[in-house]
C-alpha positions, 0 to 999 in steps of 0.5 A, a space after each residue: 190397587 183399589 181405593 184406600 183400604 180402611 178395615 182390618 185384614 183377617 183370614 183373607 177378608 176385610 173386616 169392618 167395625 163401627 169403631 174407627 180412628 182417624 188417620 191424619 196428615 202430619 203437615 196440616 192434621 187433615 183426615 185422610 181415612 177413618 180406619 177400623 179400630 180392631 178390638 180384642 175379639 178382632 185380634 183373637 180371630 187373627 191369631 186363630 186364623 194364623 194358627 190355622 193357617 200355619 200347618 199348610 203354609 209351613 208345609 208349602 214348598 219353600 220356593 212357592 213361598 219365595 215366589 209368591 214374595 217376590 210377586 208382592 215385591 213386583 207389585 209394590 215396584 209396578 205401583 210404587 208412586 200410589 204406595 208412595 204418595 200414601 206414605 207421604 200423606 200418613 207419614 209427612 216424609 218427602 215424597 222422594 224419600 217415600 219412593 225410596 222407601 217403597 224400593 227398599 221395602 220391596 227389596 226385603 221381600 225380594 231378598 227373602 224370597 230368594 232365601 226361602 230355598 236356602 233354609 238350610 240344615 247340616 248333617 253331623 259326623 256321628 261317633 257311632 257307625 249306627 246312627 246318623 245325626 242331622 239338623 233341620 231348621 223349622 218355622 217357629 209358628 205364628 208370629 206377631 209383628 208391631 211395626 213403627 210409624 217411621 218406616 211403615 213399609 220397610 219396618 214391616 216387609 223386613 220382618 213379613 218377608 222373613 217370617 213368611 219365607 220361613 214358613 211362619 204366619 203373621 198377625 201384624 199391628 201397625 202403628 196408629 199413625 200409619 196404618 194405611 200402608 201396611 193395609 195396602 200391603 196386605 191387599 197386594 198379598 191378597 192379590 197374589 193369592 197368598 192364602 188366607 190367614 197367612 198375613 192378618 192386619 189389626 190396626 188399632 188407636 189402643 197399642 198397648 192393649 193390642 200388643 198385650 193381647 197378642 202377647 198373651 195368645 198362647 198361639 203366638 210363638 214369636 213377637 218381633 218389635 220395632 220401637 222404643 227401648 222402654 217398650 221393648 223391655 215391657 214386651 220382653 218381661 211379658 213374653 217371658 211368661 210364655 217364653 215366646 221368642 223376641 226380636 227387638 229393634 230399639 232406640 239409637 244414639 248414634 255417634 258420628 265420628 269425623 276424624 282428623 284425617 277424614 275427607 270433609 266434603 265426603 263426611 258432610 255428604 254423609 252426615 246429611 243422609 245419616 241425619 236428615 232422613 225422615 226429618 232425623 226421625 230415624 233409629 239409625 239417624 246420626 245423633 252425637 257428632 264427635 269431632 277431633 280437634 284439628 277439623 272441628 271448625 272446619 267441618 262445622 263450617 262446611 256442614 252449617 253451609 250444607 244445612 242451609 240449602 236444605 228446604 223444609 216444606 210439605 212432603 208432596 212438594 218435590 223440592 221439600 228435603 225435610 218434611 214435617 215431624 210426625 205430631 204435637 209430642 215430637 214437637 215438644 220433645 224437640 223444643 225440650 232438648 234444644 231449650 235444655 242444651 242452650 240452657 246449659 251452654 250449648 251454642 247455636 251455630 246455625 238456625 234457631 231454636 224451634 218456636 211455636 207448635 209448627 210441626 215444620 221444624 228447620 234444621 238446628 246445628 248447636 255446638 259445645 255439647 256436654 255429657 249433662 245435656 239431655 241432647 247427649 243422653 237421649 234420641 233426639 228424633 229431629 233435624 237437630 245436630 249436636 256437636 262435640 270435640 275430641 282431643 284424639 281418637 281415644 277420647 272420640 271412642 269414649 265419647 262414642 261409647 258413653 250411651 246405653 244404646 248400641 245400634 249404629 255408629 258412623 266414623 269418617 277417616 281416610 287411614 285404612 288401619 284406623 277404619 278397622 281399629 275404630 270400627 271395632 272399638 265402637 259399641 254398636 251393632 252396625 258401623 258405617 265407615 265413611 258411609 252415611 247409609 248403612 242398611 240394606 237387605 243383604 246385611 244384618 241389621 240390629 243393635 247390642 246394649 239397649 238397642 234390642 236383640 236379633 238381626 233383620 235382613 241378611 241370611 241371619 235374618 231368616 234364622 230368627 223365625 226358625 228353630 233348630 230341630 236335631 234328629 238322631 236316626 238308628 240305622 243299624 
């Protein structure tokens, strides 16, 4: 790879613009790059390029599309340290997590590269002997993908891999805070020979306007968005005007249940993974810890002792476990949530309420959480653990389901029957049973209720980028 790319990537060309915006390191606000600030004309050009490239890309043999995706994945892995360094700089996450993200992101390209050849149709037995009834899957068309800042590589490849494997072309709008990783991936796509117009990137500091332009574009047949529930609802409303296909991976408010028969050491280890990746800034972060009464005190003590060992610092420091949160608005939100909880009676059992404006926020463990507290209702997106006690299994399940979100839930219990019973009772699209890390390329990722529509990853992920076509043929 060459130096950091700073321009839009449209129709196989790097397109500059005088208007630019700064990408900064969240640790100290130092400038990393000035990136082209795409305007409406650039978005329109990207959409037109995707529309022109679509017919040829759709007709290209699936095996060839898959091989190209595999080559991009291989290049990502070969250059993982440089890509990870770039991620740490623009996102702030610890370097070890950034390396893991690069590998995770590459796995989606590898997976969907293989799935390209397995977009199967079917033959239906006809009631009329003179007919043959078949069903095929066809690419939806040009797709717009809008990705968040917290996993700039993985949230892109989870969409891009499925779209390109299915035969769709893509216009990507990365988050304003983290466009550099998306541009780096465009460079890799260019290097392996993915044709011009198949993958286009329009970075911009005006996300709402650019998103609106993509929604209004007649040539775009599907929108895939990862972000807040509020923005997802707006996208869905606007997509309805043109009946565009919509996939939405939205906010979470994940419960983490520790039942009385749980292995507490395993539960603590799972809690650290589920809560503190990317400083707690993940949609699958454990948000509400629900502890069955007999083990509540013991689990809290073990958890607090483990949290005390976590190192807070700059992401580039190899010792760092928790890096900075993304921006000042994130700091303000975390402070508001903690202060609201304490003012309503929550107890600080480890750490201290955040003070000042530093983006390095040390972990805080709060007990005595009640449903009236904002910590219970809102997604925290920070290194804050909120603990609440449940009387029994039924109470724990009721508390867990007391939310409009339904992305993921976690439960720790040794009892096999209880594992199935509780997992099926939890209102979430994904459940980790004695497991704090659920996402993998082979499994369907997505939620229910206000956490979104559709699935990413797995064989189901590619289906979201295809239309079914039924063909009735008279043969006699």
